[in-house]
N, C-alpha and C positions, 0 to 999 in steps of 0.2 A: 437530371435526369444523363447520363454519358450515355452512349451511345455508336461504338464504333461506326469506323466509315463503310465497312460492306455489308453492313446490316440498311435493309431498309426505313426509314426515318415515316413517310408515308401509309395512312391505312383508310382502306374504301371499305365504306360498310353500305350494302343495300339494304337500303331501312326496309325501302314501302315496296308491295307487289302486288299496286294499287296507281290506275292513271287512269283520269278522264278525256286523254286523247289516245286516237289507235293511230299515230304513227304510219305509213304502207313502209317503213324501212326501218320498224323496232328491232330494235336485237335482241329485246328484253322479252317479246308478248308471250315468247313459251312459258319461260322461266314463273309470269303471274299468271298466268293459267292454272302453272301447277300447283302456286303454293299460296292462291288467294285467298285460303281459309286459313293461310297457318300467318300472320302477321307477325311479326319480330315481336318480344314480348323485351317489356321495361328491364326484369331482371337478365336478359341475356345483353344487353344492350352496354348498361352501366357494368358486366363481371369483364365484357372486352374492351373496356373505355378504359377500365382504372389498367385489366393488366397489360394493355398496348404501351399507357402509357407508363407500365415500371417498369416495360423493355426500351423505352426511348421512342417512340413515337410521339412527334411531335405536330403532326399533320393530319388531319379528318378528314373525309370528302363521305360526304349523304350526296347516294343517289336513288336507283331503285329501279323501275318502274317511277314514281313522281314522289320524293322524300317528302314533301310536306300536305302529304296526303296523310301520314304515318300519324296516330291519336297522339301520339310525343312527342314527336318534333319538336316545340322551343323547348320542351324542359333534355331533349340528347344537348340541344344546342349549351343550353348554359350547365347542364354537365360538361360539356365539353370545355367549355369556356374554364370551368373551375378548376380541370385538370390541366390547362394549360396550353392546351392544345387550339394552333391557328382551322381553322375553320372554312372548308368550302362545298360547296351547297351545289349541284347542278339540279336544271330547275327548265318549265315550260312556262313559268313564272303563271298560272294560273290562279295559285292561290296570293302570290307576291304584286298580282293587280289590286287586292283588296287591301284597303288602306289601311284596318285596323290589326291589320295580320301582319301586313308588312311593316307597321309602327314598331312591332314588336319584336317582329324576330331579325331586321334589318340588322340594329346592330349588333347583332350577334355571330353576325357573319365576316369572316372576313375576304371570301371569292366566292362570286355569285358568278356560274356562266348558265346564259340563258337561251334555249334553242332557237333559233331564228332561221326557217324555214324556206323565206318567200321578201319581199320587200311592201308586195299588198297583201290586202287578208285573201282576195284568191287562193294566190297562190299558194301563201302559207297553211290558211284550212283546209283546202285541199289534200298538202303534203299533210297534216298535220289530223286529220280526217274529224275535227272536228269546229262546227261556227264558231266565230268569238273568240278562237283562242290567237288571232294576229292581234286584234285588239289588245286580249289581257294582256299577252306578253310585251307589246311596244308601251304597256303603264305601269309593266314590274320595270322596266327601264328607266324608266321616268321616274321611278318611286326611289328608287339604284340610285340614278345619277346625283338623287338629291343629300347622298349621302358619298362626299369627295372621297374620305379615308379606306370604301369601298373598291376592292379591285375586280370591275366588271370584262366577263369577258362574256362569248355568247359563240355556239356552234352551230354552224350549219351544213345540214348533212345532205348531199351534195347527190343528185338523181338525174335520168334523165327525163321529169317533169320540172326540175328549174335550172340544170344549167346553164341557158343559156342567160339566168336572168341576177347571174353568181355577182358578172361588175355592180349592178346593181342594185342586188341587196345588200356588199360588201357599201357602196357607195351610203347606205342610205345610214347604215349602223357610226361609221365613221363620220356623218356629220353630229352624231351625238356625240360629242368628244366624251363624255363619261364613260363611253365602252374602249379599253384601253390593249385590251386581245381580242381577234377573230381569229377562229379555228375553225376551218373547212374541210369536213369529215367523209372520203371517200365508203362508200356505199359497203356496211359489214355484213356478210353471209350469214347469220346469226339469227332465227327463230322471223317474224315478218319479212324483212330484210335478206331472211338467206329465200323463203320463197318465191318472193318477186327479185328474185339477186338476178336474175337473163335479162328479166327487162327494166331492172329501172338502173343497172349498174353502169357508171359512165365511162367508155372505153379507156385504156389507159394511154393510143395513141393521140385522146384528146386532150389527156392534163400535160400534153408539153407544153402545149401554146398555150391552153389555161394558164399554168399559173405563173409565167411570166406575162400574162395581161391582168389578173388580179394583181400583180406585188403594184405594178404600174397602179392600180389602182388608188392600195394604199401608201404607196412612196412617198413620205413627207409630212402625213398625218399623224407620223411620232403612234398610230398602234399599229402592235405586233402581229403579224400576221403568220400563220401556222398551219400548216394538212397536216391531214392524220390518213393514216391505214395507204400509202403509197411506194413503191422500190424508189428505191435513190434515182435510179439511170431516169424515169423521167422528169428531173428537177432542172436538168442542164446545169446551169452555172448560179442555179437556186439554190441548191443545196442544203443551205441556212433555212431553207422557208422548212423545212422536214422536220415533226413535232420528233418524229422515232429520236431526231438528234439530241434534243432536250427533253428526254423521255427519263421520266428517276422511278426507282425499283419500289411494290410497294406492297401489303399486303389487305387482300383483299375476302371480305367478311361478308357469305350470300348462304338463304338458303341451300340445301339438301337433304338426306334422305339418312338418315344410320339406326337398321333397325327396320325401317317404314316408318319412322321419326322424325319428323320434322325439326333442323339443329342447324344452327350457325357453322357451317364451316370453312372453314381459312383456303386459299389462295393464291403463292407465292407467287411475282412475276418479277421478275429480275431483267426481261427485257420486254416493247412492244409486238411479242409472236403470235398470239393467238387467231388461232384459223390459219394462217399466215408460213409461206417456204420462198424457201429457194429453193431454183429449179437448176437443169444443166446448164442454161444458157446464163446462170449466177457466177457460174467455177471459177473462171479469170476475169471478175469484175473486181478492180482495184478495192470498191467498200464495201468486199462480201462479209467481212468482220463486222459490219456495220451496221449492215442493210439485213432487215428481216425478211425481206424479201413481197413475194403478190400474194394474195389470198387463193390458201388451195379451192375455192371455187372457182374462180373467176381465168385460173392456170386450166381447169379440167375443164371448164364452159368454150374457152377462146385460145388455150395455147398460151406457147410464148414469145412468142412474135413479136409483141412486141418491146421486150426485153434486150436491152442493149448497154451488153458491159462499160463500165465506166473503164477508158485506158490506164490503163498504172502508171506509163510514162505521164501521160499527158497530167494523170493526180498528182503526179509525185512534185 
């Protein structure tokens, strides 16, 4: 099924609007509340997967909410594999900690990204808003580690609550040699993350020292390290660690309303620009064509004084 290179091949499906956790930074909390009574139906999913596969899409991300809580999660994976999709699942690990469930679904998953927000139960559970969530995600990591063909990733959302623990968190993850890719995410100003943004967001000035320190923690381990949601000027000489520079265009299918009725709506994303903008300080930056800038809410609350345009001559 040929697909022109100019078209996205990645399809992202918000499968579930339910979650057992209440993460303090959850970007989807408002949408989960709005569509809790309108789960994505199996017929909608089947039509979307077939239609997009015919158009050349070959990579499917299942996300949410917590996608494993969808009643048809296993059937969706089976259908995706029959159609020839490479499957990617984002999860908090709560159901994947269950041996029977994990045994059935893990062989259907090519890439699995588990959310880990602390090195210990106390800090992770406080971020996730649910006791026992840390032991569940650790169990999920162990079950995934037993399948070496599975590409295992983790995502850690950095906030003022766990920023001091980031070196320890990454150290604990790379010690699990099955974890092949660690993503550290800047707080997105949406949902609960938006309501708590001012108190939870990590200052850009702090990221300037964090990034090289965290890179040293991971260096030599063989684990890939990336950072999401940060302007390139905070990376110093480690811009290759920006997830923006490795991002692929995609189409997202998510719940929306049409004439008052819940439907699957399509959102096309050519770049990771959601809620981000370039500022006046970016105009002279050598990387302006490749950097989506700073979160709009951060610029509104804290200004742009921490941004420092990358010198064109030095970059060249």
